N, C-alpha and C positions, 0 to 999 in steps of 0.2 A: 746053252746060251751063246757059246762061240759060234755055233751054226747059225743062230738067229742073227747075230751081228754080221756074219759074213754075207747074209742076204741083203744087208743094207749098204754094203760097200759100194762106193761110187766108182764105176768103171770108165767114166768119161775121161778125156784128156785133162790134165791139170795137176795140181799138187797132190801128192800121195799122202793120205791120212790113214790112221788106223780105223778099223771098222766101227769102233765105239764112238768116234768123233761125230757129235750131233745125232747120234742114233736114237736119242730120246729127247729131242729138243722141245717138243710140245710139253712133255712132263716137266722139263727144266724151266720152261717159261711159267708154268703153273706154280711150281714150288718157289720160283724166284720172283714172283710178283711183288711181295712186300719189299724185297731188296731193290727191285727196279724203281718202285715208287719212292723209297727212302733216298736212293742215290740219284734220283731224277734222270734216269737213263731213258732218253726219248726214242732212240732207235739203235738197232744192232750195228756195230762197227765191224764190217766184214773184213777189213784189214786186220783188226785185232783177233777175230775168229780164225783167220788164216794163220796168224802167228801162234795161236794156242794149238791149232791142229798140227802144225809143223813141230812144235815143241814136244809133242807126244813121242816123237822119234829122236829127240835130242837128249843128251845126258850131260852130266858134269864131267867134262873131258879131263880136267886136271886130276880130279879124284880117280877117274878111270885109269889114267896112266899109272898112278901110284898103286892101285889095286892090281893092275897087270904085273907090275914089278914085284909086288909082294908074293904073287902066285907063281913067279918063275921058280924053276927047279933050283935046288941048292947048288951053288957054285956058278950059276949062269951069270953072264955079264949084265950088270945093272940090277941084280937081285937086291931087294930091300928086305931086311929082316924085321920082324915085328919089334924086336928089342930096339932097333934103330929108330923106328917110329916113336916108340914110347920115350926114348931118350930125347928126341927132338921135341916131343910134345911137352915134356916136363922141364927141359933145360934150354930149349931153342935148338935150331938145326946147327948152329955154330958149334954145339957140343958134340956133334957126331963127326968123328974123324972120317975123312974121305967119303962124305955122304953121297950115295948113289944119285944120279941125275934126277930121277923121278921124285925122290924124297926132297932133294934140294929145291927143285922147282915148286913143289907143293908148299913147302914151308916158307919159301921166299914170298909167295903170294899171301898166305894167311897171316904171316907176321908183319906184313906191310899194312899201311892204312890207305884206303881209297881216298881220292881227293875230296870227295863230298863229306867225309866223316866229320861229325862234330862230337867230340868226346864228352863235352859238358851236357849236350842234349841226350846222349846215350845214358849218362848217369841219371839225368832227370827222368828219362823213360823207365829206367830200372826202379826208381823210387815210386813212380806212378803204378807200375806193375805190382810192386810189393804191397802198396796200400790197398789194392783191390782184395787182397786176402782170399777168403773163401769164395768170393764172387768170381775171381779169375778161374779157380779150379772148377766151379760149377759150369761156367760157360765153356771152358775148354774141354771138359769131359762130355757135356751133354750136347751143346749146339755144334761144337767143332768136331769132336771125335765121333760120337754116335751119329750126329747129323751127316758126317761124311760117309757113313756106312750105307747111305741110300743110293750109292752109285758103284757100278762094277769097275774092276781094274785094280786099283790099290787095295780094295778089300780082298780080292782074290789072292793077291800077293801076300797079304797078311796071313790068310789061312794057309797058303802054301808054305810059308816060313814058320808057321806055328806061333806067330808073334802075339796074337791076342785071343787065343782060344784055349780051351781045356785048362790044365793046371798052370799055364803060363800067364793067364790073364792078369792076375793080381800083381805078379812080378813086373810085367810090362807096363802096367799103369803106374806102378811105383817108380820105374825107371824114367818114364816121361815126366812125372812129377818132380823127380830129382833134378833132371836137366832144366826144367822150367824154373824151379826155385833157385837154382844156382845162378841164374842170370840177374838176380835182384840184389846181390851183395855189392857194396861199394867196390869199384875196381874189378868186378867180376869178368869183364870182357877185355881187360888188358892182355895183350899177347903174352903167352907163356905163364905169367904169374897168376892170371885170373882163372878160377875154377870154371866159370861159365864159358870162357874162351876154350879151355882145354876140352870140356865135355862137348861143345859144339863141333870142334874139329874132329873129335873122336866119332861123333855121330855121322859126320860127313864121310869119313872113311868107311864106317859100317855100312852106309848106303851104297858106296862104291863097290864094296865086297859082295853085297847082295846082288847088285847088278851083274857083277862078273860071274857069280855062281849061277844065275838064272837066265842070262841072255840066250844061251844056247838051247834052252828047253822051254822058253816062254813064247806064247803065241803073240809075237809082235805085230802080225797083221791085224789081229783083233784088238789088242790092248795098247800097242806102242811098247816102248822099252819098259822093263820092270819098274825102275824108279827113273822117271823122265822129268824134263824141265816143266812141262805143263802141270804134272801132279805136284812137283815141288812148289810151283807158284801157287797152286790151290792150297797146299798145306800152309804156306806162309800167310795166305789170306785168312785162314782159319785162326791163326795165332794173333793177327793184328786187327784187321777190319772187323771180323766176326766177333772178336773179343770186345771191341768197343761197342758194337751194336748190342750184344748180349748183356753187357754190364749196364748199359743205359736202360735196357728193359727190366733190369733188377733194381732200378732206382738210383744208379750211380751217375752223378753228373760229371762231365769233362769240360774243362775250358779248351779253347782252341790250342793253347800252348801245351796242355797235357796230352791232347790228341796227337799233336805233332811229335812230342817227345816219345810217346809210346810207339808210334809208327817208325820213328828214326831208330829206336832200339831194335825193332824187328827187321828194319832194312839192313842194318849191319849184321844181325844174326843170319839173315838170308844170304847176304854176301859171303859170310864165312862158310855157309852150307853149300855154296856153289850154285845158287840160283842165278839164272841169267839176268843181266842188267836190265833187260826189257821189262822184267817183272818186279824190279826193286823200286819202290816208291815210298815217300814219307808224307804224302798227302792222303788223308783218309778217304776223301771222295774219289780220288783216282783209284784207290784200292777197291772201293765198292764197285766202281765201274768195271774193273778187271774181273772181280769176283762174279759179277752177274754174267759176263761173257764166258767165264770158265764153267759156270753152272749150265749154260746152254750147250756147251761142248761135250757134256758128259753123256755116257751111255746109260742104259737102264740098270735097275737094281738086279743083283744076282743073288744066288742062294747064300753067298758068303756074308751078305749084309745082315740078315736076321741072325745068323750063327754068331757073328761078332757082337751084335747089339745085345742079344740075350745072355752072352757070356759076361758082358760088363755088368748087367743087372744082377746076375747070379753071384758075381764076385763080391757083392756087398756082404754076403753071409760069411765070406772067408776072411774078411778083414778083422784085425784086432783093434778095438776102440779104446785108446788110452783114457784112463780116468774112470772107466766103467768096470765094476767087479765082474768076475767070471760068470756069476749067476745071471747077470743082466746083459751079457754080450749079445745074446740072441734077440733081446728086446731092442737094443740099439741097432742091430743089423736089420731087423724088420722095419724100423723107423727109417733108416737110410735107404732101404729099397723103395719104400713108399714115397719118400721125399724125392728120390731120383725119378720115379715114374711120374709123379706130379709135375715136376719141372720139365721133363721130356715131353709130356702131353702139350704143354704150352709152347715150348720152343719149336717142336717139330710138327705139331698139328695131327689131327685124326688120320689123314691119309697115310702119312709116314709111319705113325704108330702101327697101323694095320699092316703095312708092308713089312715092317720089321718084326711083326709078331709079338708086339709088346702091349700089355693091357693098359688102357687109359685110366687116368685118375683125375679127380677134381683139382683145380689149380690152387689148393690151399698153401702150398709151399711158396709160390710167388707172392701171395698176399703178405705173409709175415716177413719175408725177405725184403720186399719193397719198403715196408714200414720200418724195419731195422735200418736199412740203408739210408732212408730219408733222415732218420735221427743221426746216424753215424756221419754221413757226408755233408749234410746241409746244416747241421746244428753243432754237434760235438767237434767236428773238424775245425770250426772257426773259433773255438775257444782257445785260450792260451795253451800252447803245447799240443794242440789237437793233431797237427800233422805228424808229429813225432809219435804220438800214441797210436795213430793209425798204422804207421810204418812198423812199429813194434808188434802190433796185433797181427799184421799180415805175415811177419816172420814166424810168430808163434803158431799161427794157423797152418802155414806151410809145413812146419816141422811136425805138427800133430798129424797131418795127413801122411807124411813120410813114415812116421812111426806106425800108423795104422796099416800101411801097405807092406813095409819091410819086416815089421814085427821082430826087431832085434837083429836081423841080418844086416850085413854090410850094405850101406846105401851106395849104389853105383848104377851106371847105365849098362847096356848090353855088352857082353864080351866081344872082342874082335876075333873072328875065326880066320886064321891064316891058312 
C-alpha cells in the first residue's frame, strides 16, 4: 500500500504533502456525499485543503517537548520524571519543586484558560453529552470509530501499537469509554480537580510519547507524522460534528443552543489535547465543512481497516453483560453483535461494509432505537423532572458500559510508558 501511495505523490513544485493526501479523493467524495449535502458545501475550499495537507506533517509541539524531556537519560539537564508529571497532574505544577522547563511550560498552558472559553457553556455541553446516554456510545463506536477505519494512516498506527487488535480490543474500547464518560460529570473539566481534565491531559501526553517512539521508524513520506494535526482534527470532528449527525439519525433532536454547547465542550477538549486553533470551532456547520474537506484529504483503505473493524465486532463476545446470568451471557453477546452489525450497515452503507469485511444486516436496530428516542426526547423529556431523569439515565448507561468492558478491573485509560 505504501508503494501504491508513493506512485501518487505529487512531484511538482509547491507545498510538500504526504503521499496519502488526496490519494483517494474520488472515493472520499462518494462516501462524503451525504455530508456534503447536509452541510451545504457547494465547492472545495482549496485553501482549507492546503491547510489540512500541511497539518499532516505538523504535531503538538508543546506535548512533543514534554515527551522529549521525559525520554532524556537520567540526570540530563531538563529531564522530566514521570513522577513529576503525575504530581503536576494531580496537584498542579506549583506542587512540583523546581519543575523542569518543559513540564512548567506544558502545565502553564493547560492550567490556563483560553480567552474564548465559556465555562457555563462547557458545563451545559457536558449535560447534553450525558443525556445522550447509549446513543452517544453507539454513534462514537460505530460511525466515528469503525467509520474511521475506512482510511489508511491512523488505522495502521493503531495496528502497529497494538491499540485495538487482538486481546487489547476490549481494554482499549473500555479506556475510550472511561475517558468520554469522565467529561460529563459536573466540574469534570476544571483544571487539576476535574477527572475529565486530568484524563484529557494524560491522553495528550500519551499521544506525544507515541509520536516520539514512532517518528524515527514511521513512513512520514507516505502517512505524515504518526499522530499529526490533521488526524487530530479529524478525530475531534468524529467526537463533535459526527456525534451530532449520528444522534439525529437515531431520532435525538438538538436545539441550536444544545448544538453550540456540545461543540464548545469538545472545542475545549480539543484545545487541551493540543489540536491547532485552525481546527477548533464551536459552530456545528463549520465543523461539518471542515470534516468534509478532511474526508477528501484521506488516502485509501488499507488492510488495517478490516482487521480493526472485525476485532471490534468480535469483542462483543468478550464483554461481560451486567444483570445477565452466566447461562445467558452468550445470548446477550450474540444480540449485541447483531445489533452492532445492523447499525453499522445503516451508518456506513454496503460499500464500506464490504470493504471492512463485515456482514450486512437488516436495519432493525435503528427502527426500535428511533422509536425509543422519539418517546424519550420528544415526550418524556418535557414532563416534570424529565431533564434530570435523562441525565441520570445517561450516567447509569455509561457505567453499565464501563462494567461490561472492564469486568471488575480498575477503570483507567492507557498507561504512560516512559
